[in-house]
C-alpha positions, 0 to 999 in steps of 0.5 A: 527527481521522479524516483525520489518523489515516488519514494517520498510519496510511497513512504507517506502513503505507507505511513498513513495506511499503517496509521489508519489500519487497526492492529500492529504492523511490524515494518521498518522504513523500507517496508513502509516505503515499499508498501506505499509504492505497491499501494499506489500501483494497486490503487492505480490499477483499481482506479483505471478498472473503475474509470477513475484514472486514465491509463497514463495517469498515476494513482493519487495519494488517496488511492495509494493509501487505499491500496496500501491498506488493502495490502496490509489486510492481505499480509495480515491474513497470510501471516495469520494463516501461516501462524495458525497452520504451524501447530 
């Protein structure tokens, strides 16, 4: 049940992040879910680095959304650079 729960929370966090971040993000269900899971990982790392979470605690939903939004901005920057340099 733990993996299923992680997928559901990851999808919801990725979906909320995509709704909150301005701009268009072409992603399907799987990429949105992976975005949320990766966002939870990044949010947890940032939370532990700042003392919000202990090493054994998973990131909260808000931290997962914040991490996913950060990832969306990074992806947008990388895509923008690769498109800009292709001329």
